[in-house]
Biopython code that builds the backbone (N, CA, C, O; Angstrom):
import numpy as np
from Bio.PDB.StructureBuilder import StructureBuilder

atoms = [
    (1, "UNK", "N", (-23.815, 23.733, -1.070)),
    (1, "UNK", "CA", (-24.231, 22.561, -1.151)),
    (1, "UNK", "C", (-23.521, 21.492, -2.022)),
    (1, "UNK", "O", (-23.284, 20.316, -1.748)),
    (2, "UNK", "N", (-23.219, 22.269, -3.247)),
    (2, "UNK", "CA", (-22.597, 21.185, -4.281)),
    (2, "UNK", "C", (-20.899, 21.489, -3.869)),
    (2, "UNK", "O", (-20.106, 20.600, -4.179)),
    (3, "UNK", "N", (-20.504, 22.407, -3.361)),
    (3, "UNK", "CA", (-19.179, 22.382, -2.801)),
    (3, "UNK", "C", (-18.970, 21.462, -1.738)),
    (3, "UNK", "O", (-17.998, 20.709, -1.793)),
    (4, "UNK", "N", (-19.784, 21.425, -0.744)),
    (4, "UNK", "CA", (-19.577, 20.226, 0.346)),
    (4, "UNK", "C", (-19.685, 19.001, -0.083)),
    (4, "UNK", "O", (-19.043, 18.092, 0.442)),
    (5, "UNK", "N", (-20.460, 18.821, -1.034)),
    (5, "UNK", "CA", (-20.528, 17.512, -1.639)),
    (5, "UNK", "C", (-19.165, 17.179, -2.483)),
    (5, "UNK", "O", (-18.625, 16.090, -2.291)),
    (6, "UNK", "N", (-18.752, 17.865, -3.171)),
    (6, "UNK", "CA", (-17.367, 17.710, -3.916)),
    (6, "UNK", "C", (-16.367, 17.488, -2.945)),
    (6, "UNK", "O", (-15.598, 16.528, -2.995)),
    (7, "UNK", "N", (-16.354, 18.538, -1.871)),
    (7, "UNK", "CA", (-15.364, 18.100, -0.928)),
    (7, "UNK", "C", (-15.361, 16.694, -0.258)),
    (7, "UNK", "O", (-14.382, 15.953, -0.171)),
    (8, "UNK", "N", (-16.635, 16.449, 0.205)),
    (8, "UNK", "CA", (-16.531, 15.061, 0.774)),
    (8, "UNK", "C", (-16.243, 13.977, -0.216)),
    (8, "UNK", "O", (-15.567, 13.048, 0.226)),
    (9, "UNK", "N", (-16.563, 13.917, -1.277)),
    (9, "UNK", "CA", (-16.116, 13.075, -2.435)),
    (9, "UNK", "C", (-14.527, 13.055, -2.600)),
    (9, "UNK", "O", (-13.774, 12.089, -2.479)),
    (10, "UNK", "N", (-14.273, 14.153, -2.857)),
    (10, "UNK", "CA", (-12.568, 14.113, -2.965)),
    (10, "UNK", "C", (-11.953, 13.821, -1.726)),
    (10, "UNK", "O", (-10.788, 13.446, -1.850)),
    (11, "UNK", "N", (-12.386, 13.879, -0.557)),
    (11, "UNK", "CA", (-11.665, 13.328, 0.821)),
    (11, "UNK", "C", (-11.973, 11.657, 0.658)),
    (11, "UNK", "O", (-11.150, 10.773, 0.893)),
    (12, "UNK", "N", (-13.118, 11.495, 0.277)),
    (12, "UNK", "CA", (-13.498, 9.958, 0.250)),
    (12, "UNK", "C", (-12.605, 9.341, -0.789)),
    (12, "UNK", "O", (-12.182, 8.220, -0.506)),
    (13, "UNK", "N", (-12.263, 9.827, -1.864)),
    (13, "UNK", "CA", (-11.530, 9.106, -2.853)),
    (13, "UNK", "C", (-10.153, 9.082, -2.631)),
    (13, "UNK", "O", (-9.448, 8.248, -3.198)),
    (14, "UNK", "N", (-9.602, 10.095, -1.695)),
    (14, "UNK", "CA", (-8.155, 10.065, -1.545)),
    (14, "UNK", "C", (-7.780, 9.353, -0.218)),
    (14, "UNK", "O", (-6.671, 9.479, 0.301)),
    (15, "UNK", "N", (-8.657, 8.691, 0.230)),
    (15, "UNK", "CA", (-8.570, 7.990, 1.629)),
    (15, "UNK", "C", (-7.756, 6.861, 1.567)),
    (15, "UNK", "O", (-8.319, 5.959, 0.946)),
    (16, "UNK", "N", (-6.555, 6.541, 2.005)),
    (16, "UNK", "CA", (-5.756, 5.331, 1.873)),
    (16, "UNK", "C", (-5.313, 5.034, 3.077)),
    (16, "UNK", "O", (-5.082, 5.976, 3.836)),
    (17, "UNK", "N", (-5.089, 3.657, 3.538)),
    (17, "UNK", "CA", (-4.526, 3.427, 4.994)),
    (17, "UNK", "C", (-3.566, 2.733, 4.747)),
    (17, "UNK", "O", (-3.600, 2.205, 3.635)),
    (18, "UNK", "N", (-2.387, 2.447, 5.595)),
    (18, "UNK", "CA", (-1.397, 1.440, 5.483)),
    (18, "UNK", "C", (-0.237, 1.947, 5.197)),
    (18, "UNK", "O", (0.072, 3.049, 5.650)),
    (19, "UNK", "N", (0.514, 1.309, 4.482)),
    (19, "UNK", "CA", (2.049, 1.797, 4.015)),
    (19, "UNK", "C", (3.015, 1.309, 5.371)),
    (19, "UNK", "O", (4.180, 1.005, 5.119)),
    (20, "UNK", "N", (2.624, 1.248, 6.548)),
    (20, "UNK", "CA", (3.800, 0.986, 7.396)),
    (20, "UNK", "C", (4.239, -0.390, 7.195)),
    (20, "UNK", "O", (3.460, -1.306, 6.929)),
    (21, "UNK", "N", (5.741, -0.543, 7.351)),
    (21, "UNK", "CA", (6.536, -1.649, 7.190)),
    (21, "UNK", "C", (6.659, -2.410, 8.577)),
    (21, "UNK", "O", (7.025, -1.880, 9.627)),
    (22, "UNK", "N", (6.273, -3.809, 8.403)),
    (22, "UNK", "CA", (6.488, -4.618, 9.522)),
    (22, "UNK", "C", (7.424, -5.714, 9.385)),
    (22, "UNK", "O", (7.439, -6.396, 8.360)),
    (23, "UNK", "N", (8.193, -5.919, 10.340)),
    (23, "UNK", "CA", (9.373, -6.691, 10.120)),
    (23, "UNK", "C", (8.857, -8.131, 10.506)),
    (23, "UNK", "O", (8.303, -8.287, 11.594)),
    (24, "UNK", "N", (9.031, -9.213, 9.615)),
    (24, "UNK", "CA", (8.367, -10.572, 9.944)),
    (24, "UNK", "C", (9.589, -11.440, 10.425)),
    (24, "UNK", "O", (9.455, -12.350, 11.244)),
    (25, "UNK", "N", (10.723, -11.109, 9.886)),
    (25, "UNK", "CA", (11.965, -11.938, 10.616)),
    (25, "UNK", "C", (13.089, -11.042, 10.208)),
    (25, "UNK", "O", (12.979, -9.941, 9.668)),
    (26, "UNK", "N", (14.332, -11.751, 10.586)),
    (26, "UNK", "CA", (15.495, -10.769, 10.601)),
    (26, "UNK", "C", (15.639, -10.117, 9.113)),
    (26, "UNK", "O", (16.037, -8.952, 9.099)),
    (27, "UNK", "N", (15.380, -10.692, 7.948)),
    (27, "UNK", "CA", (15.372, -10.119, 6.717)),
    (27, "UNK", "C", (14.130, -10.108, 5.929)),
    (27, "UNK", "O", (14.296, -10.146, 4.710)),
    (28, "UNK", "N", (13.004, -10.067, 6.335)),
    (28, "UNK", "CA", (11.750, -10.180, 5.663)),
    (28, "UNK", "C", (10.874, -9.008, 6.023)),
    (28, "UNK", "O", (10.958, -8.736, 7.221)),
    (29, "UNK", "N", (10.168, -8.337, 5.428)),
    (29, "UNK", "CA", (9.292, -7.299, 5.885)),
    (29, "UNK", "C", (7.657, -7.398, 4.931)),
    (29, "UNK", "O", (7.504, -7.857, 3.799)),
    (30, "UNK", "N", (6.851, -6.939, 5.634)),
    (30, "UNK", "CA", (5.414, -6.897, 5.016)),
    (30, "UNK", "C", (5.047, -5.493, 5.105)),
    (30, "UNK", "O", (5.226, -4.866, 6.149)),
    (31, "UNK", "N", (4.496, -4.919, 3.966)),
    (31, "UNK", "CA", (3.815, -3.780, 4.026)),
    (31, "UNK", "C", (2.445, -4.005, 3.338)),
    (31, "UNK", "O", (2.339, -4.817, 2.419)),
    (32, "UNK", "N", (1.456, -3.317, 3.768)),
    (32, "UNK", "CA", (-0.154, -3.503, 3.430)),
    (32, "UNK", "C", (-0.772, -2.045, 3.195)),
    (32, "UNK", "O", (-0.396, -1.032, 3.784)),
    (33, "UNK", "N", (-1.601, -2.101, 2.405)),
    (33, "UNK", "CA", (-2.247, -0.609, 1.949)),
    (33, "UNK", "C", (-3.688, -1.260, 1.570)),
    (33, "UNK", "O", (-3.818, -2.350, 1.012)),
    (34, "UNK", "N", (-4.799, -0.360, 1.990)),
    (34, "UNK", "CA", (-6.065, -0.301, 1.413)),
    (34, "UNK", "C", (-6.465, 0.974, 1.345)),
    (34, "UNK", "O", (-6.029, 1.850, 2.092)),
    (35, "UNK", "N", (-7.484, 1.193, 0.274)),
    (35, "UNK", "CA", (-8.090, 2.640, 0.310)),
    (35, "UNK", "C", (-9.515, 2.572, -0.484)),
    (35, "UNK", "O", (-9.794, 1.685, -1.290)),
    (36, "UNK", "N", (-10.213, 3.455, -0.191)),
    (36, "UNK", "CA", (-11.369, 3.893, -1.186)),
    (36, "UNK", "C", (-11.155, 4.449, -2.415)),
    (36, "UNK", "O", (-10.065, 5.011, -2.518)),
    (37, "UNK", "N", (-11.884, 4.467, -3.415)),
    (37, "UNK", "CA", (-11.957, 5.085, -4.643)),
    (37, "UNK", "C", (-10.381, 4.831, -5.598)),
    (37, "UNK", "O", (-9.815, 5.687, -6.279)),
    (38, "UNK", "N", (-9.935, 3.366, -5.373)),
    (38, "UNK", "CA", (-8.872, 3.030, -6.152)),
    (38, "UNK", "C", (-9.030, 1.404, -6.344)),
    (38, "UNK", "O", (-10.029, 0.715, -6.136)),
    (39, "UNK", "N", (-7.724, 1.009, -6.808)),
    (39, "UNK", "CA", (-8.078, -0.462, -7.225)),
    (39, "UNK", "C", (-6.840, -1.146, -6.544)),
    (39, "UNK", "O", (-5.914, -0.534, -6.012)),
    (40, "UNK", "N", (-6.959, -2.431, -6.635)),
    (40, "UNK", "CA", (-5.835, -3.299, -5.989)),
    (40, "UNK", "C", (-4.506, -3.117, -6.432)),
    (40, "UNK", "O", (-3.544, -3.159, -5.664)),
    (41, "UNK", "N", (-4.413, -2.891, -7.792)),
    (41, "UNK", "CA", (-3.117, -2.690, -8.461)),
    (41, "UNK", "C", (-2.665, -1.182, -7.943)),
    (41, "UNK", "O", (-1.473, -1.021, -7.682)),
    (42, "UNK", "N", (-3.385, -0.313, -7.822)),
    (42, "UNK", "CA", (-2.910, 1.188, -7.266)),
    (42, "UNK", "C", (-2.454, 0.937, -5.977)),
    (42, "UNK", "O", (-1.339, 1.378, -5.699)),
    (43, "UNK", "N", (-3.120, 0.278, -5.064)),
    (43, "UNK", "CA", (-2.823, -0.303, -3.789)),
    (43, "UNK", "C", (-1.473, -1.066, -3.693)),
    (43, "UNK", "O", (-0.741, -0.832, -2.731)),
    (44, "UNK", "N", (-1.144, -1.872, -4.538)),
    (44, "UNK", "CA", (-0.142, -2.455, -4.780)),
    (44, "UNK", "C", (1.256, -1.694, -4.892)),
    (44, "UNK", "O", (2.248, -1.843, -4.178)),
    (45, "UNK", "N", (1.075, -0.851, -5.964)),
    (45, "UNK", "CA", (2.015, 0.095, -6.393)),
    (45, "UNK", "C", (2.389, 0.871, -5.141)),
    (45, "UNK", "O", (3.583, 0.865, -4.839)),
    (46, "UNK", "N", (1.483, 1.580, -4.323)),
    (46, "UNK", "CA", (1.564, 2.400, -3.375)),
    (46, "UNK", "C", (2.481, 1.521, -2.208)),
    (46, "UNK", "O", (3.344, 2.043, -1.502)),
    (47, "UNK", "N", (2.130, 0.202, -2.174)),
    (47, "UNK", "CA", (2.791, -0.490, -1.109)),
    (47, "UNK", "C", (4.220, -1.023, -1.634)),
    (47, "UNK", "O", (5.021, -1.334, -0.753)),
    (48, "UNK", "N", (4.559, -1.141, -2.773)),
    (48, "UNK", "CA", (5.981, -1.125, -3.287)),
    (48, "UNK", "C", (6.667, -0.051, -3.193)),
    (48, "UNK", "O", (7.871, -0.031, -2.937)),
    (49, "UNK", "N", (5.953, 0.941, -3.393)),
    (49, "UNK", "CA", (6.783, 2.445, -3.155)),
    (49, "UNK", "C", (7.323, 2.809, -1.636)),
    (49, "UNK", "O", (8.288, 3.490, -1.289)),
    (50, "UNK", "N", (6.347, 2.104, -0.875)),
    (50, "UNK", "CA", (6.824, 2.178, 0.481)),
    (50, "UNK", "C", (7.826, 1.166, 0.957)),
    (50, "UNK", "O", (8.622, 1.455, 1.850)),
    (51, "UNK", "N", (7.807, -0.029, 0.376)),
    (51, "UNK", "CA", (8.886, -0.773, 0.612)),
    (51, "UNK", "C", (10.275, -0.606, 0.163)),
    (51, "UNK", "O", (11.319, -0.943, 0.721)),
    (52, "UNK", "N", (10.030, 0.113, -1.212)),
    (52, "UNK", "CA", (11.319, 0.696, -1.767)),
    (52, "UNK", "C", (12.007, 1.640, -0.713)),
    (52, "UNK", "O", (13.142, 1.531, -0.247)),
    (53, "UNK", "N", (10.952, 2.693, -0.419)),
    (53, "UNK", "CA", (11.486, 3.877, 0.335)),
    (53, "UNK", "C", (12.137, 3.243, 1.682)),
    (53, "UNK", "O", (13.070, 3.853, 2.203)),
    (54, "UNK", "N", (11.673, 2.046, 2.251)),
    (54, "UNK", "CA", (12.090, 1.556, 3.496)),
    (54, "UNK", "C", (13.699, 0.878, 3.308)),
    (54, "UNK", "O", (14.552, 0.920, 4.194)),
    (55, "UNK", "N", (13.871, 0.308, 2.069)),
    (55, "UNK", "CA", (15.246, -0.372, 1.577)),
    (55, "UNK", "C", (16.090, 0.672, 1.393)),
    (55, "UNK", "O", (17.206, 0.465, 1.869)),
    (56, "UNK", "N", (15.928, 1.811, 0.823)),
    (56, "UNK", "CA", (16.485, 3.297, 0.428)),
    (56, "UNK", "C", (16.868, 3.632, 1.620)),
    (56, "UNK", "O", (18.080, 3.786, 1.772)),
    (57, "UNK", "N", (16.135, 3.800, 2.572)),
    (57, "UNK", "CA", (16.467, 4.351, 3.934)),
    (57, "UNK", "C", (17.424, 3.640, 4.723)),
    (57, "UNK", "O", (17.894, 4.176, 5.727)),
    (58, "UNK", "N", (17.767, 2.467, 4.367)),
    (58, "UNK", "CA", (18.580, 1.636, 5.138)),
    (58, "UNK", "C", (19.967, 1.416, 4.190)),
    (58, "UNK", "O", (20.951, 0.818, 4.626)),
    (59, "UNK", "N", (19.903, 1.926, 2.979)),
    (59, "UNK", "CA", (21.096, 1.882, 2.005)),
    (59, "UNK", "C", (21.062, 0.539, 1.366)),
    (59, "UNK", "O", (22.098, -0.034, 1.028)),
    (60, "UNK", "N", (19.739, -0.024, 1.180)),
    (60, "UNK", "CA", (19.874, -1.282, 0.317)),
    (60, "UNK", "C", (18.972, -1.351, -0.864)),
    (60, "UNK", "O", (18.508, -0.269, -1.224)),
    (61, "UNK", "N", (18.625, -2.439, -1.556)),
    (61, "UNK", "CA", (17.831, -2.515, -2.670)),
    (61, "UNK", "C", (16.754, -3.355, -2.380)),
    (61, "UNK", "O", (16.938, -4.320, -1.638)),
    (62, "UNK", "N", (15.558, -3.103, -2.903)),
    (62, "UNK", "CA", (14.290, -3.706, -2.771)),
    (62, "UNK", "C", (14.418, -5.324, -3.288)),
    (62, "UNK", "O", (15.106, -5.439, -4.302)),
    (63, "UNK", "N", (13.999, -6.271, -2.878)),
    (63, "UNK", "CA", (13.659, -7.564, -3.652)),
    (63, "UNK", "C", (12.268, -8.024, -3.158)),
    (63, "UNK", "O", (12.161, -8.490, -2.024)),
    (64, "UNK", "N", (11.168, -7.902, -4.002)),
    (64, "UNK", "CA", (10.054, -8.321, -4.037)),
    (64, "UNK", "C", (9.955, -9.903, -3.694)),
    (64, "UNK", "O", (10.385, -10.714, -4.514)),
    (65, "UNK", "N", (9.464, -10.268, -2.643)),
    (65, "UNK", "CA", (9.288, -11.865, -2.317)),
    (65, "UNK", "C", (7.933, -12.400, -3.037)),
    (65, "UNK", "O", (7.969, -13.366, -3.800)),
    (66, "UNK", "N", (6.781, -11.725, -2.748)),
    (66, "UNK", "CA", (5.633, -12.009, -2.997)),
    (66, "UNK", "C", (4.544, -10.778, -3.170)),
    (66, "UNK", "O", (4.895, -9.794, -2.519)),
    (67, "UNK", "N", (3.478, -10.623, -3.793)),
    (67, "UNK", "CA", (2.463, -9.728, -3.698)),
    (67, "UNK", "C", (1.171, -10.433, -3.601)),
    (67, "UNK", "O", (1.056, -11.627, -3.877)),
    (68, "UNK", "N", (0.185, -9.670, -3.201)),
    (68, "UNK", "CA", (-1.230, -10.095, -3.012)),
    (68, "UNK", "C", (-2.060, -8.973, -3.294)),
    (68, "UNK", "O", (-1.692, -7.930, -2.752)),
    (69, "UNK", "N", (-3.142, -8.908, -4.039)),
    (69, "UNK", "CA", (-3.985, -7.931, -4.199)),
    (69, "UNK", "C", (-5.322, -8.280, -4.352)),
    (69, "UNK", "O", (-5.589, -9.327, -4.941)),
    (70, "UNK", "N", (-6.303, -7.489, -3.866)),
    (70, "UNK", "CA", (-7.614, -7.640, -3.763)),
    (70, "UNK", "C", (-8.410, -6.411, -4.422)),
    (70, "UNK", "O", (-8.144, -5.292, -3.984)),
    (71, "UNK", "N", (-9.277, -6.523, -5.345)),
    (71, "UNK", "CA", (-9.864, -5.583, -6.075)),
    (71, "UNK", "C", (-10.950, -4.860, -5.284)),
    (71, "UNK", "O", (-11.367, -3.763, -5.656)),
    (72, "UNK", "N", (-11.405, -5.469, -4.204)),
    (72, "UNK", "CA", (-12.545, -5.062, -3.250)),
    (72, "UNK", "C", (-13.791, -5.536, -3.756)),
    (72, "UNK", "O", (-13.921, -6.368, -4.655)),
    (73, "UNK", "N", (-14.773, -4.913, -3.078)),
    (73, "UNK", "CA", (-16.253, -5.558, -3.500)),
    (73, "UNK", "C", (-17.022, -5.062, -2.502)),
    (73, "UNK", "O", (-16.733, -4.077, -1.823)),
    (74, "UNK", "N", (-18.047, -5.760, -2.395)),
    (74, "UNK", "CA", (-19.037, -5.478, -1.273)),
    (74, "UNK", "C", (-18.624, -5.800, 0.229)),
    (74, "UNK", "O", (-18.592, -6.959, 0.644)),
    (75, "UNK", "N", (-18.379, -4.943, 0.841)),
    (75, "UNK", "CA", (-17.837, -5.168, 1.884)),
    (75, "UNK", "C", (-16.257, -5.226, 2.354)),
    (75, "UNK", "O", (-15.747, -5.542, 3.429)),
    (76, "UNK", "N", (-15.757, -4.834, 1.235)),
    (76, "UNK", "CA", (-14.044, -4.815, 1.311)),
    (76, "UNK", "C", (-13.627, -3.709, 0.532)),
    (76, "UNK", "O", (-14.265, -3.312, -0.443)),
    (77, "UNK", "N", (-12.599, -3.215, 0.924)),
    (77, "UNK", "CA", (-11.747, -2.220, 0.176)),
    (77, "UNK", "C", (-10.646, -2.691, -0.754)),
    (77, "UNK", "O", (-10.001, -3.669, -0.377)),
    (78, "UNK", "N", (-10.354, -2.156, -1.866)),
    (78, "UNK", "CA", (-9.238, -2.398, -2.537)),
    (78, "UNK", "C", (-8.130, -2.695, -1.931)),
    (78, "UNK", "O", (-7.882, -1.857, -1.064)),
    (79, "UNK", "N", (-7.282, -3.595, -2.013)),
    (79, "UNK", "CA", (-6.111, -3.774, -1.062)),
    (79, "UNK", "C", (-4.975, -4.592, -1.490)),
    (79, "UNK", "O", (-5.170, -5.397, -2.400)),
    (80, "UNK", "N", (-3.754, -4.491, -0.929)),
    (80, "UNK", "CA", (-2.725, -5.281, -1.474)),
    (80, "UNK", "C", (-1.627, -5.464, -0.345)),
    (80, "UNK", "O", (-1.479, -4.674, 0.587)),
    (81, "UNK", "N", (-0.978, -6.458, -0.526)),
    (81, "UNK", "CA", (0.170, -6.900, 0.563)),
    (81, "UNK", "C", (1.428, -7.065, -0.325)),
    (81, "UNK", "O", (1.353, -7.566, -1.447)),
    (82, "UNK", "N", (2.737, -6.569, 0.289)),
    (82, "UNK", "CA", (3.878, -6.793, -0.345)),
    (82, "UNK", "C", (4.769, -7.373, 0.647)),
    (82, "UNK", "O", (5.035, -6.711, 1.650)),
    (83, "UNK", "N", (5.397, -8.855, 0.438)),
    (83, "UNK", "CA", (6.321, -9.187, 1.236)),
    (83, "UNK", "C", (7.613, -8.958, 0.516)),
    (83, "UNK", "O", (7.671, -9.100, -0.706)),
    (84, "UNK", "N", (8.698, -8.593, 1.265)),
    (84, "UNK", "CA", (9.947, -8.157, 0.511)),
    (84, "UNK", "C", (11.074, -8.226, 1.535)),
    (84, "UNK", "O", (10.877, -8.277, 2.749)),
    (85, "UNK", "N", (12.327, -8.222, 0.923)),
    (85, "UNK", "CA", (13.616, -8.125, 1.579)),
    (85, "UNK", "C", (14.432, -6.755, 1.167)),
    (85, "UNK", "O", (14.091, -5.998, 0.257)),
    (86, "UNK", "N", (15.451, -6.608, 1.926)),
    (86, "UNK", "CA", (16.361, -5.481, 1.419)),
    (86, "UNK", "C", (17.754, -6.264, 1.116)),
    (86, "UNK", "O", (18.200, -7.083, 1.919)),
    (87, "UNK", "N", (18.277, -6.009, 0.130)),
    (87, "UNK", "CA", (19.434, -6.636, -0.214)),
    (87, "UNK", "C", (20.781, -5.628, -0.539)),
    (87, "UNK", "O", (20.613, -4.421, -0.717)),
    (88, "UNK", "N", (21.907, -6.155, -0.586)),
    (88, "UNK", "CA", (22.897, -5.443, -1.045)),
    (88, "UNK", "C", (23.637, -4.481, 0.034)),
    (88, "UNK", "O", (24.582, -3.775, -0.315)),
]
sb = StructureBuilder()
sb.init_structure("model")
sb.init_model(0)
sb.init_chain("A")
sb.init_seg("    ")
for serial, (resi, resn, name, xyz) in enumerate(atoms, 1):
    if name == "N":
        sb.init_residue(resn, " ", resi, " ")
    sb.init_atom(name, np.array(xyz, "f"), 0.0, 1.0, " ", f" {name:<3s}", serial, name[0])
structure = sb.get_structure()
């Protein structure tokens, strides 16, 4: 029973969604993340890493335009959004 409970808790803590890059205009993108068992700043870090991977994939450098994070609370998960462009 303890192993089952521990396994469930580990799965719950590691759950995170998002990270997909959405093109907002010809040179502006958005990536958002949310997840259980983390903080808004952790989700922002994950979103920035996803943005950087996207820019590297197309041979350019990341330029962060804006960020927004929510630490979560009753009825909401910790989350973050990053708006960015790829330059160079």
